[in-house]
N, C-alpha and C positions, 0 to 999 in steps of 0.2 A: 728598577721595578718597585712600585709601592708595596708596603708590607701586606696591606689588605689584598692586593692583586695576587701576591705570592701565596697567601693563605687560600684564597678562592681557587687558584690554579692547582695547588697541591691537593685540596679537598676534591676537586673534580677528577683527580687521578687516583685517589685512594684515601687511606687514613693518614692522619698526622699525629706526631708525638711532640710535645713540648716539655722542656725541663724547667721547673721553677726553682730559682735560687734565691734564698733569703739572705741579703747582705749582712743581717745582724747575727747570723749563725756561724760565720767564719770570716777570716780575713779576705780582702779583695783578691789576693794571690791564690788563696785556696778556692775561692769562688771561680776563678779563672781555670784552675785545674779541673774542678768538677765539670765546668762547661765544656772543656776540651775532651774529657772522657765521655761525656754525653754525646758530643759531636761524633766521636769515633764509634759510638754504639748505634748511631743513626738517627738521633733526635733532629727535629726540623727547625726548631727555634728555641731561644733562651728567654724565659720570662724572669724578670728581676723585681723582687718586692716581697711583701708579706707582713713583716712586723710593723707595729704602729710607732715604735720608738726610734725609727731610722732618722739619720740626718741627710741632707742633700749632699753634703761632702762625701759621706760614705757611699751613697748610691752612685755619685759621679765616678768615684775611684773604682768601684766595682764594675760599672759598665765599661769603663776604659780598659781595665785589665782583661775583661772577657773579650772585648772586641780585638784586643791584641792577639788573642789565642785562637779565636774561631771566626770563621766567615759565615755566620748565621745571623738572621734578624734578632735584634735585641728588643724585647717588648717590656715596657714597664707595667708592673701589676701594683699600682700605687695604693697605699693606705690613706693617702690624703694629698692635698695640693702642695704640702711642704716638702715632698720628697720627689719632685720631678727633676729629671736629669736632661740637660740639653744634648747629651751625647748619645742617648738611646735613639734607635731607629723609629720607634713607635710607642704608643701606650694604649692600654685599654681605657678608653674614655667611657667609664661604666657607671651605671646607676644601680644601686642595690634595691631592686624593685619591691622586695618584700620586707623592707625596713620600716619600722614605725617612726623613724627619726628623719625629718627633712634634710638633716645634715648629710646623710648618706644617699638620699634620693637625688638631691640637686645642689645643695649649698656648697659642698666641697668642689663640685664641678664648676660652679660659678666662680669660685676663687681660683680654680686652676686654669680655666679657659684662656685668660689673657697670658698666662705663663706658657701654655702650650703654643699659642700663636707666636709669642716672642721668641721662644726657643726653636720654632720650626719643627716640632715633633709631629709625626703623623698620628692623628687620633683615630682609634678604632672603636666606633660606637658599639657598646655592648650592654645587653641586659644581664645583670648578675643576680643569680637566685640561690639562696641558701636552703639546703635540704637538711632535714634531721640527720645526724645530731647537731650539725652546725659548728660544734667545737668553739674555739676562741673567736673566730670571725663572726659567728652567729651572735655571740654575746656582745662583742664590741659594736657590731653593726646594728644591734637592737632589732634583729630580724624576727618576724613571725615565721618560724621555720616551716617549710613545706613538708607536710606529712608524707612519709615514705609509702603509705598504703593508699594514697589518694593522688595518683599520677595526673588525673585530669585537672587538678588545681595547678600543678606545675606547667602543664600544657597550655592552660589559659594564660598564665603569666608570660610564657615564652611567645605565644602568639601576639599578645599585647606588645611585647618588645619589638617584634617584627613590624607590627603596624605603626609603632612609633617611628620606624625608620632605622632601627638599630640593625647592624650588619652581622652581629654574632650574639649567641646566647650561651651563657656559662652556668651549668648546674654544679654546685659546689657542696660537697658533704662536709667540708672543713678539713684543714690541715691536721693530719694525725688521726682522722676518723677511724674507728674500729672497722667499719665497712664502707665501701663506696656507695654512690648513688645506685639504687636498684636498677638492674637492666630493664625490668618491666616499666619503670618510669621513663627511662631513656627511650624505649620503643614508642610509648604513647606520645611523648613530647616531639620526637623526630617526625612522627606521622603528621603532626599538626603544623609544622613550620617548614619554610623553604630556605632558611639561612643556616650556615654551619652551626653545629651544636658541639660545645666544648664541655667535657666532664672532668672533674678533678676531685681530689680528696679521698684518701683511704685506698688508693690503687697501689697494691704492693706486689702482686703476682702476675705472671703472664696469663694465667687462667682468667683472673678478674678483668684484666685489660681486654682480653679477647672477647669475653662475654659482653662487655660494654660496647666495644666496637661493633660486634655483630648485631647488637640491639639497635644501633643507629648513631652512636657517638662518632662524630667526624674527627674530633681532636681529643686526645687523651693527655692529661697533665700529671706528671709525678714530681713531687717536691720533697716530702719527708724522707722518702726512700733514699735519695741521694745524699741526705745529711747523715744517714745512719750506717752507711757502708763505706769501707775503704776502697773497694774496687768498683767504682761507679760504672765503668765500661761494661763489665760482665754482668753486673746487677741489672742494667738496663737493656742489654743486648737481646736477651730472650723475651723480655716484656715487649720491646719494640717490634721484634720479629712476629710476635703473636698477633699484633694488630695490622702489620703491614702485609701479611699473607692473605688477608681477607679480600 
């Protein structure tokens, strides 16, 4: 089954959870351990990426170690065309729609497209939107941050992504954000689009995950949390349960 078909099927059945693992934050073996514990907790897919200073070799090794431990889709969350791995099942072929820099709108995608075709990785077309505070990804991506108190702006961007033919929309508050995307924004955006809505950044508690899922998020992503705890399984178990019970 194609990864996009898997995502659409899972979303049609309920809420999804994905675990984001940054290969720069630990060894490939440790990344695989985190992925396995997330799998035991009930996560639905493993996202791999995040940092800008990764090497293709490190990403390759991390993907392979993870695939040795878990039977879940591995999805690249790339910072650029230089970190694509032939071993991943899919990648978010994404455009940072609220960036001021064409590099993140389309130029990295032009560089990466031939590599994606050569490697045979499944591309998942996605509109990527950075919401205040944006954190490092907002600065690096030169984003005009979407204001938290004006959800209609985020909704217009998300609808534009859908009309461009993108299959997913991702609202990102930024890795390590003090607060996640506001549920009120998620609700307005979800009412405007017909494609799955992913929300990530700053989601640390079952309560915040539940509120976002109830507001309309189809897929919740946690990353920083799994880097900060020793018992990933138990840290994620309650959070995932909080969204899967909806």
